[in-house]
A tleap script that builds the chain and sets N, CA, C and O, in Angstrom:
source leaprc.protein.ff14SB
mol = sequence {
  NMET GLU PRO LEU THR GLU ASN GLN LEU VAL
  GLN LEU ARG GLN ALA LEU ASP ALA ARG LEU
  ALA GLN LEU GLU GLU GLN LEU ALA ALA GLU
  LEU VAL THR ASP GLY LEU PRO VAL GLN GLU
  VAL GLU THR SER PRO ALA ASP LYS ALA THR
  ASN ARG LEU LEU ASN ASP LEU ALA ILE GLU
  ALA ARG GLU HIE LEU THR ALA GLN MET THR
  ALA VAL ARG LYS ALA LEU ALA LYS PHE ASP
  ASP GLY SER TYR GLY LEU CYS GLU GLN CYS
  GLY ASN ASP ILE GLY PHE ALA ARG LEU LEU
  ALA ARG PRO GLU ALA GLY LEU CYS ILE THR
  CYS GLN ALA ARG LEU GLU LYS CARG
}
set mol.1.N position { -1.921 15.191 20.640 }
set mol.1.CA position { -3.058 14.775 19.873 }
set mol.1.C position { -3.947 13.866 20.722 }
set mol.1.O position { -3.497 13.219 21.667 }
set mol.2.N position { -5.180 13.846 20.356 }
set mol.2.CA position { -6.131 13.034 21.102 }
set mol.2.C position { -6.284 11.663 20.464 }
set mol.2.O position { -6.118 11.510 19.254 }
set mol.3.N position { -6.602 10.661 21.291 }
set mol.3.CA position { -6.857 9.329 20.725 }
set mol.3.C position { -8.059 9.369 19.784 }
set mol.3.O position { -8.913 10.251 19.875 }
set mol.4.N position { -8.103 8.416 18.899 }
set mol.4.CA position { -9.194 8.348 17.930 }
set mol.4.C position { -10.498 7.965 18.621 }
set mol.4.O position { -10.509 7.153 19.546 }
set mol.5.N position { -11.597 8.561 18.159 }
set mol.5.CA position { -12.903 8.212 18.691 }
set mol.5.C position { -13.384 6.923 18.033 }
set mol.5.O position { -12.823 6.477 17.032 }
set mol.6.N position { -14.409 6.343 18.594 }
set mol.6.CA position { -14.978 5.111 18.029 }
set mol.6.C position { -15.467 5.339 16.596 }
set mol.6.O position { -15.255 4.497 15.724 }
set mol.7.N position { -16.122 6.479 16.355 }
set mol.7.CA position { -16.607 6.796 15.005 }
set mol.7.C position { -15.455 6.948 14.016 }
set mol.7.O position { -15.549 6.501 12.873 }
set mol.8.N position { -14.376 7.575 14.457 }
set mol.8.CA position { -13.213 7.735 13.593 }
set mol.8.C position { -12.594 6.374 13.269 }
set mol.8.O position { -12.199 6.124 12.131 }
set mol.9.N position { -12.512 5.500 14.269 }
set mol.9.CA position { -11.964 4.162 14.039 }
set mol.9.C position { -12.813 3.388 13.029 }
set mol.9.O position { -12.279 2.713 12.149 }
set mol.10.N position { -14.129 3.491 13.161 }
set mol.10.CA position { -15.021 2.811 12.217 }
set mol.10.C position { -14.797 3.346 10.807 }
set mol.10.O position { -14.699 2.577 9.851 }
set mol.11.N position { -14.717 4.656 10.686 }
set mol.11.CA position { -14.509 5.289 9.379 }
set mol.11.C position { -13.187 4.839 8.754 }
set mol.11.O position { -13.130 4.539 7.561 }
set mol.12.N position { -12.136 4.795 9.555 }
set mol.12.CA position { -10.824 4.411 9.044 }
set mol.12.C position { -10.779 2.925 8.687 }
set mol.12.O position { -10.162 2.543 7.693 }
set mol.13.N position { -11.423 2.101 9.485 }
set mol.13.CA position { -11.453 0.667 9.180 }
set mol.13.C position { -12.198 0.427 7.863 }
set mol.13.O position { -11.775 -0.399 7.053 }
set mol.14.N position { -13.296 1.141 7.649 }
set mol.14.CA position { -14.036 1.004 6.393 }
set mol.14.C position { -13.178 1.443 5.208 }
set mol.14.O position { -13.218 0.825 4.144 }
set mol.15.N position { -12.402 2.513 5.395 }
set mol.15.CA position { -11.513 2.987 4.326 }
set mol.15.C position { -10.447 1.934 4.016 }
set mol.15.O position { -10.132 1.696 2.850 }
set mol.16.N position { -9.896 1.307 5.050 }
set mol.16.CA position { -8.885 0.270 4.840 }
set mol.16.C position { -9.485 -0.970 4.171 }
set mol.16.O position { -8.878 -1.547 3.269 }
set mol.17.N position { -10.668 -1.372 4.614 }
set mol.17.CA position { -11.336 -2.521 3.987 }
set mol.17.C position { -11.603 -2.254 2.507 }
set mol.17.O position { -11.392 -3.126 1.663 }
set mol.18.N position { -12.067 -1.045 2.199 }
set mol.18.CA position { -12.349 -0.680 0.813 }
set mol.18.C position { -11.066 -0.653 -0.011 }
set mol.18.O position { -11.049 -1.106 -1.156 }
set mol.19.N position { -9.999 -0.125 0.567 }
set mol.19.CA position { -8.714 -0.056 -0.142 }
set mol.19.C position { -8.175 -1.452 -0.418 }
set mol.19.O position { -7.663 -1.718 -1.505 }
set mol.20.N position { -8.289 -2.354 0.572 }
set mol.20.CA position { -7.817 -3.715 0.381 }
set mol.20.C position { -8.609 -4.408 -0.729 }
set mol.20.O position { -8.027 -5.098 -1.566 }
set mol.21.N position { -9.917 -4.232 -0.740 }
set mol.21.CA position { -10.747 -4.821 -1.787 }
set mol.21.C position { -10.345 -4.290 -3.160 }
set mol.21.O position { -10.282 -5.043 -4.132 }
set mol.22.N position { -10.073 -2.989 -3.232 }
set mol.22.CA position { -9.661 -2.372 -4.497 }
set mol.22.C position { -8.319 -2.941 -4.968 }
set mol.22.O position { -8.154 -3.254 -6.147 }
set mol.23.N position { -7.367 -3.072 -4.047 }
set mol.23.CA position { -6.053 -3.605 -4.405 }
set mol.23.C position { -6.149 -5.065 -4.840 }
set mol.23.O position { -5.493 -5.477 -5.797 }
set mol.24.N position { -6.967 -5.845 -4.134 }
set mol.24.CA position { -7.140 -7.246 -4.508 }
set mol.24.C position { -7.763 -7.363 -5.899 }
set mol.24.O position { -7.390 -8.234 -6.685 }
set mol.25.N position { -8.703 -6.489 -6.187 }
set mol.25.CA position { -9.335 -6.481 -7.507 }
set mol.25.C position { -8.317 -6.123 -8.591 }
set mol.25.O position { -8.290 -6.744 -9.653 }
set mol.26.N position { -7.485 -5.124 -8.319 }
set mol.26.CA position { -6.452 -4.735 -9.286 }
set mol.26.C position { -5.479 -5.879 -9.537 }
set mol.26.O position { -5.133 -6.175 -10.681 }
set mol.27.N position { -5.043 -6.519 -8.453 }
set mol.27.CA position { -4.082 -7.615 -8.597 }
set mol.27.C position { -4.710 -8.778 -9.358 }
set mol.27.O position { -4.059 -9.391 -10.203 }
set mol.28.N position { -5.968 -9.083 -9.062 }
set mol.28.CA position { -6.661 -10.162 -9.783 }
set mol.28.C position { -6.743 -9.835 -11.272 }
set mol.28.O position { -6.555 -10.717 -12.111 }
set mol.29.N position { -7.021 -8.577 -11.606 }
set mol.29.CA position { -7.082 -8.168 -13.013 }
set mol.29.C position { -5.717 -8.302 -13.673 }
set mol.29.O position { -5.619 -8.692 -14.837 }
set mol.30.N position { -4.675 -7.982 -12.937 }
set mol.30.CA position { -3.317 -8.120 -13.475 }
set mol.30.C position { -2.987 -9.584 -13.736 }
set mol.30.O position { -2.361 -9.914 -14.743 }
set mol.31.N position { -3.404 -10.451 -12.837 }
set mol.31.CA position { -3.070 -11.864 -12.964 }
set mol.31.C position { -3.897 -12.562 -14.034 }
set mol.31.O position { -3.497 -13.611 -14.540 }
set mol.32.N position { -5.055 -11.987 -14.386 }
set mol.32.CA position { -5.889 -12.563 -15.432 }
set mol.32.C position { -5.151 -12.554 -16.765 }
set mol.32.O position { -5.354 -13.428 -17.607 }
set mol.33.N position { -4.297 -11.558 -16.941 }
set mol.33.CA position { -3.540 -11.483 -18.195 }
set mol.33.C position { -2.578 -12.650 -18.336 }
set mol.33.O position { -2.018 -12.885 -19.407 }
set mol.34.N position { -2.392 -13.391 -17.220 }
set mol.34.CA position { -1.609 -14.621 -17.225 }
set mol.34.C position { -0.200 -14.408 -17.773 }
set mol.34.O position { 0.100 -14.744 -18.918 }
set mol.35.N position { 0.617 -13.864 -16.957 }
set mol.35.CA position { 2.008 -13.716 -17.343 }
set mol.35.C position { 2.379 -12.288 -17.658 }
set mol.35.O position { 1.820 -11.345 -17.099 }
set mol.36.N position { 3.301 -12.146 -18.534 }
set mol.36.CA position { 3.841 -10.845 -18.873 }
set mol.36.C position { 3.018 -10.191 -19.982 }
set mol.36.O position { 2.454 -10.881 -20.832 }
set mol.37.N position { 2.952 -8.864 -19.971 }
set mol.37.CA position { 2.124 -8.180 -20.957 }
set mol.37.C position { 2.647 -8.288 -22.392 }
set mol.37.O position { 1.870 -8.250 -23.347 }
set mol.38.N position { 3.945 -8.422 -22.534 }
set mol.38.CA position { 4.522 -8.511 -23.879 }
set mol.38.C position { 5.273 -9.833 -23.977 }
set mol.38.O position { 6.197 -10.093 -23.206 }
set mol.39.N position { 4.875 -10.644 -24.911 }
set mol.39.CA position { 5.522 -11.935 -25.096 }
set mol.39.C position { 6.828 -11.751 -25.866 }
set mol.39.O position { 6.920 -10.961 -26.805 }
set mol.40.N position { 7.819 -12.500 -25.439 }
set mol.40.CA position { 9.119 -12.468 -26.112 }
set mol.40.C position { 9.018 -13.258 -27.420 }
set mol.40.O position { 8.723 -14.454 -27.418 }
set mol.41.N position { 9.259 -12.589 -28.500 }
set mol.41.CA position { 9.293 -13.245 -29.806 }
set mol.41.C position { 10.555 -12.786 -30.518 }
set mol.41.O position { 11.210 -11.834 -30.095 }
set mol.42.N position { 10.876 -13.454 -31.570 }
set mol.42.CA position { 12.074 -13.061 -32.309 }
set mol.42.C position { 11.831 -11.737 -33.008 }
set mol.42.O position { 11.030 -11.640 -33.938 }
set mol.43.N position { 12.537 -10.725 -32.543 }
set mol.43.CA position { 12.430 -9.387 -33.116 }
set mol.43.C position { 13.810 -8.759 -33.119 }
set mol.43.O position { 14.808 -9.404 -32.796 }
set mol.44.N position { 13.846 -7.518 -33.481 }
set mol.44.CA position { 15.124 -6.804 -33.496 }
set mol.44.C position { 15.590 -6.587 -32.057 }
set mol.44.O position { 14.784 -6.639 -31.129 }
set mol.45.N position { 16.892 -6.344 -31.870 }
set mol.45.CA position { 17.410 -6.094 -30.527 }
set mol.45.C position { 16.717 -4.917 -29.826 }
set mol.45.O position { 16.501 -4.955 -28.615 }
set mol.46.N position { 16.377 -3.891 -30.576 }
set mol.46.CA position { 15.694 -2.743 -29.973 }
set mol.46.C position { 14.303 -3.136 -29.478 }
set mol.46.O position { 13.877 -2.720 -28.401 }
set mol.47.N position { 13.600 -3.943 -30.278 }
set mol.47.CA position { 12.275 -4.409 -29.860 }
set mol.47.C position { 12.372 -5.310 -28.630 }
set mol.47.O position { 11.523 -5.242 -27.741 }
set mol.48.N position { 13.392 -6.143 -28.580 }
set mol.48.CA position { 13.587 -7.022 -27.420 }
set mol.48.C position { 13.818 -6.190 -26.163 }
set mol.48.O position { 13.285 -6.503 -25.098 }
set mol.49.N position { 14.602 -5.144 -26.289 }
set mol.49.CA position { 14.878 -4.281 -25.137 }
set mol.49.C position { 13.596 -3.596 -24.665 }
set mol.49.O position { 13.344 -3.491 -23.465 }
set mol.50.N position { 12.804 -3.140 -25.604 }
set mol.50.CA position { 11.526 -2.508 -25.260 }
set mol.50.C position { 10.600 -3.505 -24.585 }
set mol.50.O position { 9.958 -3.181 -23.585 }
set mol.51.N position { 10.524 -4.722 -25.126 }
set mol.51.CA position { 9.687 -5.765 -24.538 }
set mol.51.C position { 10.120 -6.078 -23.106 }
set mol.51.O position { 9.287 -6.205 -22.209 }
set mol.52.N position { 11.425 -6.199 -22.905 }
set mol.52.CA position { 11.935 -6.476 -21.559 }
set mol.52.C position { 11.596 -5.344 -20.601 }
set mol.52.O position { 11.214 -5.584 -19.455 }
set mol.53.N position { 11.738 -4.105 -21.075 }
set mol.53.CA position { 11.424 -2.949 -20.240 }
set mol.53.C position { 9.943 -2.953 -19.852 }
set mol.53.O position { 9.608 -2.731 -18.688 }
set mol.54.N position { 9.070 -3.201 -20.805 }
set mol.54.CA position { 7.626 -3.242 -20.524 }
set mol.54.C position { 7.292 -4.359 -19.535 }
set mol.54.O position { 6.480 -4.170 -18.629 }
set mol.55.N position { 7.909 -5.501 -19.709 }
set mol.55.CA position { 7.673 -6.615 -18.795 }
set mol.55.C position { 8.210 -6.311 -17.396 }
set mol.55.O position { 7.568 -6.639 -16.399 }
set mol.56.N position { 9.376 -5.690 -17.323 }
set mol.56.CA position { 9.940 -5.310 -16.030 }
set mol.56.C position { 9.044 -4.300 -15.311 }
set mol.56.O position { 8.854 -4.382 -14.098 }
set mol.57.N position { 8.499 -3.355 -16.064 }
set mol.57.CA position { 7.587 -2.375 -15.469 }
set mol.57.C position { 6.313 -3.040 -14.949 }
set mol.57.O position { 5.796 -2.660 -13.899 }
set mol.58.N position { 5.813 -4.024 -15.677 }
set mol.58.CA position { 4.614 -4.747 -15.236 }
set mol.58.C position { 4.900 -5.526 -13.953 }
set mol.58.O position { 4.068 -5.555 -13.047 }
set mol.59.N position { 6.049 -6.145 -13.876 }
set mol.59.CA position { 6.435 -6.890 -12.674 }
set mol.59.C position { 6.571 -5.933 -11.499 }
set mol.59.O position { 6.116 -6.230 -10.394 }
set mol.60.N position { 7.192 -4.794 -11.734 }
set mol.60.CA position { 7.365 -3.789 -10.677 }
set mol.60.C position { 6.015 -3.278 -10.192 }
set mol.60.O position { 5.833 -3.062 -8.993 }
set mol.61.N position { 5.071 -3.083 -11.098 }
set mol.61.CA position { 3.737 -2.625 -10.715 }
set mol.61.C position { 3.038 -3.657 -9.839 }
set mol.61.O position { 2.378 -3.300 -8.863 }
set mol.62.N position { 3.179 -4.930 -10.182 }
set mol.62.CA position { 2.586 -5.991 -9.346 }
set mol.62.C position { 3.223 -6.019 -7.970 }
set mol.62.O position { 2.530 -6.190 -6.966 }
set mol.63.N position { 4.538 -5.852 -7.915 }
set mol.63.CA position { 5.228 -5.834 -6.626 }
set mol.63.C position { 4.755 -4.658 -5.777 }
set mol.63.O position { 4.610 -4.783 -4.561 }
set mol.64.N position { 4.517 -3.521 -6.419 }
set mol.64.CA position { 4.023 -2.343 -5.708 }
set mol.64.C position { 2.619 -2.609 -5.155 }
set mol.64.O position { 2.326 -2.259 -4.011 }
set mol.65.N position { 1.763 -3.218 -5.953 }
set mol.65.CA position { 0.421 -3.583 -5.483 }
set mol.65.C position { 0.498 -4.516 -4.284 }
set mol.65.O position { -0.230 -4.348 -3.306 }
set mol.66.N position { 1.380 -5.494 -4.366 }
set mol.66.CA position { 1.537 -6.449 -3.271 }
set mol.66.C position { 2.042 -5.754 -2.011 }
set mol.66.O position { 1.580 -6.060 -0.911 }
set mol.67.N position { 2.974 -4.830 -2.155 }
set mol.67.CA position { 3.486 -4.086 -1.001 }
set mol.67.C position { 2.385 -3.230 -0.370 }
set mol.67.O position { 2.291 -3.137 0.853 }
set mol.68.N position { 1.558 -2.611 -1.205 }
set mol.68.CA position { 0.447 -1.822 -0.684 }
set mol.68.C position { -0.537 -2.703 0.074 }
set mol.68.O position { -1.024 -2.323 1.139 }
set mol.69.N position { -0.827 -3.874 -0.471 }
set mol.69.CA position { -1.733 -4.802 0.201 }
set mol.69.C position { -1.171 -5.232 1.555 }
set mol.69.O position { -1.916 -5.351 2.527 }
set mol.70.N position { 0.124 -5.463 1.618 }
set mol.70.CA position { 0.766 -5.840 2.873 }
set mol.70.C position { 0.621 -4.729 3.907 }
set mol.70.O position { 0.325 -4.998 5.071 }
set mol.71.N position { 0.828 -3.483 3.490 }
set mol.71.CA position { 0.703 -2.347 4.406 }
set mol.71.C position { -0.726 -2.201 4.923 }
set mol.71.O position { -0.937 -1.918 6.102 }
set mol.72.N position { -1.699 -2.392 4.045 }
set mol.72.CA position { -3.102 -2.277 4.452 }
set mol.72.C position { -3.463 -3.410 5.401 }
set mol.72.O position { -4.141 -3.182 6.403 }
set mol.73.N position { -3.020 -4.625 5.103 }
set mol.73.CA position { -3.297 -5.759 5.992 }
set mol.73.C position { -2.649 -5.560 7.367 }
set mol.73.O position { -3.229 -5.918 8.392 }
set mol.74.N position { -1.453 -4.992 7.376 }
set mol.74.CA position { -0.767 -4.714 8.639 }
set mol.74.C position { -1.577 -3.709 9.457 }
set mol.74.O position { -1.733 -3.871 10.667 }
set mol.75.N position { -2.090 -2.675 8.797 }
set mol.75.CA position { -2.904 -1.674 9.492 }
set mol.75.C position { -4.186 -2.303 10.033 }
set mol.75.O position { -4.598 -2.008 11.155 }
set mol.76.N position { -4.814 -3.163 9.244 }
set mol.76.CA position { -6.032 -3.838 9.700 }
set mol.76.C position { -5.749 -4.748 10.898 }
set mol.76.O position { -6.582 -4.860 11.797 }
set mol.77.N position { -4.593 -5.392 10.918 }
set mol.77.CA position { -4.225 -6.254 12.041 }
set mol.77.C position { -4.057 -5.448 13.327 }
set mol.77.O position { -4.275 -5.965 14.422 }
set mol.78.N position { -3.671 -4.188 13.188 }
set mol.78.CA position { -3.496 -3.338 14.371 }
set mol.78.C position { -4.823 -3.049 15.073 }
set mol.78.O position { -4.845 -2.759 16.269 }
set mol.79.N position { -5.927 -3.128 14.329 }
set mol.79.CA position { -7.231 -2.963 14.958 }
set mol.79.C position { -7.454 -4.081 15.975 }
set mol.79.O position { -8.013 -3.858 17.049 }
set mol.80.N position { -7.009 -5.283 15.620 }
set mol.80.CA position { -7.218 -6.450 16.480 }
set mol.80.C position { -6.416 -6.371 17.772 }
set mol.80.O position { -6.895 -6.786 18.827 }
set mol.81.N position { -5.197 -5.842 17.697 }
set mol.81.CA position { -4.390 -5.770 18.921 }
set mol.81.C position { -4.475 -4.416 19.628 }
set mol.81.O position { -3.810 -4.192 20.639 }
set mol.82.N position { -5.294 -3.526 19.090 }
set mol.82.CA position { -5.522 -2.240 19.751 }
set mol.82.C position { -4.451 -1.193 19.540 }
set mol.82.O position { -4.454 -0.158 20.207 }
set mol.83.N position { -3.533 -1.446 18.619 }
set mol.83.CA position { -2.446 -0.485 18.413 }
set mol.83.C position { -2.663 0.421 17.210 }
set mol.83.O position { -1.788 1.221 16.877 }
set mol.84.N position { -3.829 0.309 16.544 }
set mol.84.CA position { -4.070 1.166 15.384 }
set mol.84.C position { -4.143 2.623 15.831 }
set mol.84.O position { -4.790 2.949 16.826 }
set mol.85.N position { -3.477 3.482 15.087 }
set mol.85.CA position { -3.489 4.907 15.393 }
set mol.85.C position { -2.339 5.348 16.285 }
set mol.85.O position { -2.231 6.525 16.628 }
set mol.86.N position { -1.473 4.396 16.664 }
set mol.86.CA position { -0.300 4.731 17.471 }
set mol.86.C position { 0.952 4.631 16.612 }
set mol.86.O position { 1.108 3.692 15.831 }
set mol.87.N position { 1.829 5.595 16.762 }
set mol.87.CA position { 3.081 5.619 16.008 }
set mol.87.C position { 3.951 4.421 16.388 }
set mol.87.O position { 4.116 4.113 17.568 }
set mol.88.N position { 4.497 3.757 15.391 }
set mol.88.CA position { 5.342 2.588 15.616 }
set mol.88.C position { 6.691 2.939 16.221 }
set mol.88.O position { 7.366 2.070 16.773 }
set mol.89.N position { 7.094 4.210 16.124 }
set mol.89.CA position { 8.397 4.596 16.666 }
set mol.89.C position { 8.291 5.233 18.048 }
set mol.89.O position { 8.955 4.806 18.992 }
set mol.90.N position { 7.455 6.254 18.155 }
set mol.90.CA position { 7.411 6.991 19.419 }
set mol.90.C position { 6.232 6.608 20.308 }
set mol.90.O position { 6.225 6.927 21.497 }
set mol.91.N position { 5.239 5.927 19.744 }
set mol.91.CA position { 4.086 5.496 20.521 }
set mol.91.C position { 3.011 6.548 20.711 }
set mol.91.O position { 1.985 6.280 21.336 }
set mol.92.N position { 3.233 7.746 20.178 }
set mol.92.CA position { 2.224 8.795 20.280 }
set mol.92.C position { 1.083 8.531 19.305 }
set mol.92.O position { 1.200 7.724 18.383 }
set mol.93.N position { -0.023 9.235 19.535 }
set mol.93.CA position { -1.168 9.108 18.632 }
set mol.93.C position { -0.826 9.704 17.273 }
set mol.93.O position { -0.176 10.745 17.177 }
set mol.94.N position { -1.280 9.019 16.226 }
set mol.94.CA position { -1.180 9.558 14.875 }
set mol.94.C position { -2.449 10.361 14.657 }
set mol.94.O position { -3.539 9.876 14.961 }
set mol.95.N position { -2.339 11.542 14.153 }
set mol.95.CA position { -3.490 12.417 13.975 }
set mol.95.C position { -4.530 11.849 13.021 }
set mol.95.O position { -4.198 11.155 12.060 }
set mol.96.N position { -5.790 12.152 13.299 }
set mol.96.CA position { -6.886 11.666 12.466 }
set mol.96.C position { -6.746 12.162 11.031 }
set mol.96.O position { -7.005 11.411 10.090 }
set mol.97.N position { -6.344 13.404 10.854 }
set mol.97.CA position { -6.208 13.951 9.499 }
set mol.97.C position { -5.180 13.149 8.698 }
set mol.97.O position { -5.398 12.872 7.518 }
set mol.98.N position { -4.072 12.777 9.321 }
set mol.98.CA position { -3.049 11.973 8.633 }
set mol.98.C position { -3.605 10.591 8.291 }
set mol.98.O position { -3.404 10.097 7.182 }
set mol.99.N position { -4.300 9.972 9.235 }
set mol.99.CA position { -4.857 8.646 8.988 }
set mol.99.C position { -5.969 8.685 7.953 }
set mol.99.O position { -6.167 7.727 7.206 }
set mol.100.N position { -6.682 9.781 7.912 }
set mol.100.CA position { -7.732 9.923 6.904 }
set mol.100.C position { -7.102 9.983 5.508 }
set mol.100.O position { -7.640 9.427 4.550 }
set mol.101.N position { -5.969 10.656 5.410 }
set mol.101.CA position { -5.259 10.757 4.132 }
set mol.101.C position { -4.542 9.452 3.787 }
set mol.101.O position { -4.523 9.034 2.630 }
set mol.102.N position { -3.955 8.815 4.798 }
set mol.102.CA position { -3.212 7.556 4.614 }
set mol.102.C position { -3.574 6.615 5.747 }
set mol.102.O position { -2.839 6.527 6.731 }
set mol.103.N position { -4.691 5.908 5.630 }
set mol.103.CA position { -5.142 5.049 6.726 }
set mol.103.C position { -4.143 3.963 7.122 }
set mol.103.O position { -4.208 3.438 8.233 }
set mol.104.N position { -3.228 3.626 6.226 }
set mol.104.CA position { -2.241 2.595 6.534 }
set mol.104.C position { -0.979 3.158 7.187 }
set mol.104.O position { -0.038 2.409 7.452 }
set mol.105.N position { -0.945 4.455 7.449 }
set mol.105.CA position { 0.239 5.090 8.032 }
set mol.105.C position { 0.583 4.458 9.377 }
set mol.105.O position { -0.292 4.249 10.217 }
set mol.106.N position { 1.851 4.158 9.569 }
set mol.106.CA position { 2.311 3.566 10.820 }
set mol.106.C position { 3.119 4.520 11.658 }
set mol.106.O position { 3.468 4.211 12.797 }
set mol.107.N position { 3.422 5.686 11.100 }
set mol.107.CA position { 4.233 6.666 11.819 }
set mol.107.C position { 3.493 7.993 11.916 }
set mol.107.O position { 2.753 8.373 11.008 }
set mol.108.N position { 3.698 8.686 13.018 }
set mol.108.CA position { 3.148 10.036 13.132 }
set mol.108.C position { 3.911 10.939 12.159 }
set mol.108.O position { 4.954 10.552 11.631 }
set mol.109.N position { 3.400 12.104 11.934 }
set mol.109.CA position { 4.008 12.993 10.936 }
set mol.109.C position { 5.429 13.398 11.334 }
set mol.109.O position { 6.289 13.568 10.469 }
set mol.110.N position { 5.679 13.553 12.626 }
set mol.110.CA position { 7.011 13.932 13.096 }
set mol.110.C position { 8.026 12.825 12.812 }
set mol.110.O position { 9.105 13.094 12.283 }
set mol.111.N position { 7.687 11.587 13.160 }
set mol.111.CA position { 8.595 10.462 12.920 }
set mol.111.C position { 8.764 10.195 11.427 }
set mol.111.O position { 9.855 9.845 10.977 }
set mol.112.N position { 7.683 10.361 10.658 }
set mol.112.CA position { 7.779 10.171 9.217 }
set mol.112.C position { 8.710 11.200 8.591 }
set mol.112.O position { 9.529 10.860 7.736 }
set mol.113.N position { 8.588 12.450 9.010 }
set mol.113.CA position { 9.461 13.500 8.486 }
set mol.113.C position { 10.910 13.219 8.859 }
set mol.113.O position { 11.813 13.415 8.044 }
set mol.114.N position { 11.133 12.765 10.078 }
set mol.114.CA position { 12.489 12.441 10.530 }
set mol.114.C position { 13.056 11.292 9.684 }
set mol.114.O position { 14.227 11.325 9.305 }
set mol.115.N position { 12.246 10.293 9.389 }
set mol.115.CA position { 12.686 9.148 8.584 }
set mol.115.C position { 13.031 9.595 7.162 }
set mol.115.O position { 14.018 9.130 6.592 }
set mol.116.N position { 12.241 10.478 6.596 }
set mol.116.CA position { 12.477 10.930 5.231 }
set mol.116.C position { 13.707 11.825 5.117 }
set mol.116.O position { 14.288 11.926 4.036 }
set mol.117.N position { 14.114 12.471 6.196 }
set mol.117.CA position { 15.312 13.321 6.153 }
set mol.117.C position { 16.577 12.490 6.110 }
set mol.117.O position { 17.611 12.967 5.641 }
set mol.118.N position { 16.518 11.248 6.592 }
set mol.118.CA position { 17.708 10.390 6.628 }
set mol.118.C position { 18.126 9.978 5.274 }
set mol.118.O position { 19.111 9.254 5.126 }
savepdb mol mol.pdb
quit
């Protein structure tokens, strides 16, 4: 594969910046609700279980948002050190099509497939 062109790098950086802004906006909206979506009140045991499940799902969603933000920030940091677009395992170029689909990707498609088979 060929190294990324300057235009491709600009396009990918803009996509990452936009994605980070979107994730930050989502997280801010989640935090505005101030706490858990369902307040624990005295109810039947079945209702308590449902409330706990809903709250656990909300917490998991926030954790997922935070993990996505971390991945995007890591990709943006790679622009600064010049390693963006290089596979973290083998060091080969990550294809533009893959980065266009997942700008935060840190592995080439071959290494990613190998990791998923494990």
